[in-house]
N, C-alpha and C positions, 0 to 999 in steps of 0.2 A: 331186526328192524330199527332198534334204538341206535345201533352202530351207523346205519345209513343216515339217520336223522342228524347225528353229530357231524358226519362228513359233509352233508349238504349245508349245515349251518356254518361250518368253517369256510366252505367254498363261497358262501354268500357274504361272510364278513370280509374275507380277503379279496373278494371280487369287486366290492363296492368302489375302492379307490381306482381300480383299473377301468371300471365302467364309467366312473365320473370323468376320468381323464379322457376316455374315448369320446364321451359326449361333449367334452369341453377341451378340444385340442388347442395347443398354444399357437397363436398367430399374432401378427402385429396389426393394430388398427391403422397406424401411420408410421412411415419411415421417411424422414427428411435427411437427405445426404447433401452436404456442402463440401465442395472442393475449393480450397484456397491455395493456389500455387504461389510459391515464393512469397509467403506472407511475412513471417518473421524468421524463417529459416530458408535456406536454398533447397527446399524440397516441397512436397505436396502435403498440406494439412488436410486431413479427412475428418469430417465432423458428422456424427450420427445423432439424431434426435428421434427417439422411438417411443411409442405408447401402445399399451395393450388394450384390447376392447374392454369396456366397462364390465362385461359379464364374466370376465376371467376370474376363476377362483384363485385367490391369493392365500399364502405366498407361493411363488413359483420361481424357478430358475430359467433364465433365457440365455442361451449360449450363442455368441456372435463370433464368426470367424473373420480374422483379419490376416493380411499377407504375412509370410514368414519373415520378411525383411522390414516389417513395420515396427515403429517405436511407439508403444502405447504411452500416452502422457496424462490422460484424464478419464475418470469414470465418475459420473455425478448424477444426481437427480434434481429436478427443478421444483422449487417451492411454488406455492400459490401466488407469491409476489414476483415470480420470475427469476429469483436468485438460484444459483447452482450451489449445491452442497455435496461433499464427498459421500459416496454410497458404498455399500459392501459389494464386493465381487470376488471371484475366484480366478486365479491365473495371472497372466496368460500361460496356458499349457500348449505344448506342441503336439499336433495330431494331423496326420495325413498331409504334411507339408504346409500346415497353417498354424497360426496361433489362435487358441480358443479362449475367449474372455466370457466368463459366466456371470451374468448380473443376477443378484439376489433381490428380486422384486417383491416388496412387501406392501406397497401402496399404489394406488392409481395416480401415477405421476408421469411426467415426461422424463425419460432417462437419456443421459447425455454421454457420449463416448468420443474421444479424440485420439488420433494417432498420426504420426508422420510417416511418409513413404517416399523413397527416392524417386527423382525425375530422370528421364532419359534425355541427355543433352548432346547436341552436335552443333557447336558454334553458337549461333543465336537461336537455334531451333530447340524447342522443348516438346517432349511427347510423354503422355501419361495414359495408362489404361486402368480404369476403375472396374472392379468386378463385385457384383452381389451374387453370392453362390446359391441363393434360394434356400437358406437354412429354415426359413419359416414363410408361410403365406403372408402376404401384405395386402391389406385392403386398399391402401393408397400410398404409392411410392412417388416422391417428388425429389428432383435433383437440381442443384444449381452450381455454377462455376463462377468464382470471383475473378474478374479480369485483373491481372497484375499490372503494375505500373510499367511504362515504357514498352507496351506491347503494340506492335503494328498489326498483326493478324492473329486471330484466334478462331479455330474451327473445332466443332464438336460433332461427334457421330455416335448416336442419333443427334439430329439437329435440335438445338435449343434456341429459344427466342431471347432477344436482348431486352434487358430491363434495368431498373435502377434500384439498388438496395435502400433500406431505410436510412443508412448512414451516408447516402449519396454516392456510393461506389457503383461502378458498372458491373453487372452480372449477366450470365446466361442461365436461363431457368426453364423448367418444364415439369408438368405433372403427368406422370405416366400411368396413374391409376393402379388397379389391382395387379399383383404378381402372385402366381400360384406357388405353393410349396415345391421346392425342387427345381423351379424355373430360374435359371441364371439370367443376370442382366449385366450387359457390358456397355461402358461408355468410354470412348476414345477422345482425348483432348490433344490438339496440336496448336502451338502458338509460336510466334517469333518475337523475341524480346531483345531490344537493342542495348540493354545494360544489365548489370547484376544487382541493381538496387532492389531492396526488399520493400514491400508495400507498407509495412508498419513504420519504417523510417521516413516515409513521405507524408504521413498523416499530419495535418495541422490541428493542434489543440486549440479549440475555441471556447470562450466562456459561455456558460448556459444563459447568462443575462448580462446586460451592460454593467461594467465596473463603475463604482462610485465610492464616495467617502463612507457610505453606509454598508458597503459590501463586507460580509463577515470574513474575518481573517486577513483583510487587507490592511497594511500599515501605511499611513499617510502622515507626513510631518506636520501638516496643519492641525491634525487631531491632537498633537502632543505639544504644540507651541505654548499653551497656557502653563503646562507643567514645567516646561523648560525655563520659561521666564520666572516662574515662582521659585524654582531651585536656585537660579542665578541671583534673584533678589535676596533670598535668605542668606546665600553665601556672602553677598556684599555687606549685609547688615552685620553678620558675625565677624567678618574681617574688619569692619570699622570699629566695632567694640573692642576687639583685641588690640588694634593699633592704638586706640585712645588710651587703653589701660597700660600698654607698654610705654607710651609717651609720658603718662603721668608718673609712672615709677621712675623713669629716667630723670625727670625734672626734680623729683624729691631727692633722689640720690645725689645729683649734682649740687643741689642746694645744701645738703648736709655736708658734702665734701668742702664746699666753699666756706661754710661756717666753721668747720674744723680747722681749715687752713688759716682762717682769720684768727681763731683762738691760738693757733700755734705761733702766729707772728706777733702776738701781743708782747710789748716790751716788759722786761722784768724790772722791779723796783729794788731799792736798797733796803727794804724791810724784810725781816726774817721772823718766822713764827717762834714765840717765846717758849712754846711747848715742845714742838718736834723739830724746829730748826729749818723748816722748808722755806725757801725763798719765795716771797709773794710777787705777784705781778701788779702792774700799775692799775689802780682802781680797786684792788681786792680789799675787802674789809674783814674777811674771815679766811682762815687757812684752808687751802683747797684739799689738804690731806686729813687733818684732824679736826677742823672746824673751830679751832680756837680763835677768839677775836684778836685781830692783829693790833699791835701798838705802833702806830706810825710816829716817827720822830717829829718834834716841833721845832 
């Protein structure tokens, strides 16, 4: 009897996670798919934004399948302020001809995934087929296609309605509602493009507000003219002082030289010092060498 009680207890303990998982199957509350053909690369940029129902028990792993020839470029989660930050994920790993990316979801947030996939080209015609393989049930699936530049004709099947994005670009969009688990969804896009220009190279950058002299980060000459004039004035004053000082030194030096020359040109007299014998000059009263008083002849 005791043995059976232990067995039942262990079955109950290990059965709780499975029963909880069965009562709370993983599904997506929303899945927004954006297709941006020839946006910044000559291929199709596919963007996923997905969110789990609020009742989902976290943490949980969600595995998303992408085509085998896709190039995964971003996996992120969205903050409450709308910013994207890198998030933990596993993969991509190859399984059944697809790449599997496993998101490690730990909070109720919108999770973001981006990858590039090649386009089918034939001259000016472009074709692309998007496939949602039905990995999970989706309460609300919406899909949009950004119209590339220099596009004459664009056709989507199923049909999407024309609209304008928040950034002013033309898009095709439709809300398809719920999709059951295991139910695949296919969208085919065909368009004719008259050039190989990418959308991102055609976007015009506009300021968020009119530019003025008070715009932060903008350099204007009028804001710095007082400083320029101040530096020039200081340089002129310093230059004037240096010039005056050099001129004064030049005048003193030349005056000294003239005086020395005049002294050198003084005529000598016929009087000699009685003490050292040095010949005196005209007008000397004392010897220039020993200082003895000279005795002039009468």
